[in-house]
N, C-alpha and C positions, 0 to 999 in steps of 0.2 A: 372744726378740725379736731377738737378734743372728743367730739362724739364719735368720729371715725376711729380714732386711736383706741377708745374704750371698747368699741365694737370689735376691733381686731384683737384686742387683748382677751375679750370674752371668747372669741372664736378659738384662739390659741389654747385657752384653758379647757374649753370643751373638747378640742382635739386631743389634748394630753389626757384628760379624764377618760375619753373614749379608748385611747390606747391602753391605759392602765386597767380599765374594766374588761376589755375584750381579751387581754392577755393575762388575766388573773389565774388561769388554769393551765396554760401551756404557752411555750415559746415567748417567754418574757426575757428580753435582753439575751443573755447567753444560756439561759435555762430552758431545757426542752420540757421538763416537767416542773411545775411550780408547787412548792410545799403549801399545805393548807393554810398555815399561819400567814405566809407571805401573800397568798391569794386574798385572805380577809383584810390584810393591811392595804393591799392595792385597791380593793373595793372601797375601803374607808377613805383613802386619799382621793379616789375618783369622786366620791360623794361630796367631799369638802370642796374640791375644785369646781364641781358643777354649781355649788352654792355661791362660790366666789364669782363664777361666770354670770350667774343670774344677777348678782349685786352689781357687777360691772355693766351688764346690759341695761339695768334700770338706771344706773348712774350715768350712762351715756345720754339718756333722754331727760333725766331730772337733774337740774343744775344745782346739785348739792355736793359741795366739795368733800364733806366728810364721808359721803357714800362712795365716791370715787376712790378716796384714800383707803377706805375700808376694803374695797375690792382689791386694790393693788397690794395692800399689806397682807391680807388673808391669802391671796394667791402666792405671794413671794414667800411667806413663812411656811406655807404648806409644801411648796416645792423644795424649799431649803431643807426642811425636816425630812422629807422623802429622800433627798440626796444624801443626807447624813445617815439615814437608817438603812439604805440599800446595801452597803458593803457587808453588813453582817449576814445578809441572805445570799449574796452572790458568791458561791463557791463552785469550783468545777464539778460537773456531773461525774459521778463514779460510773465507770463502764463495767 
């Protein structure tokens, strides 16, 4: 059962990383154009989420508690910091 949960978690992380990576240049949330600095930031977060997803996928098949906890903590901290940093980039587009 824990294997399935970790694989689902890894899938969610990959999906979020894919969204961040594909929208790093345009159409991110309410932004039609994405500033270069935000694009670089999104690519960095996507990379860290992919690493967390790989750790989660490995942790699904290897019964090491510390590996599973590392994946959960890494993903949670990354998404939490992303959520805290996004408001400084999200401003209404000037027409």
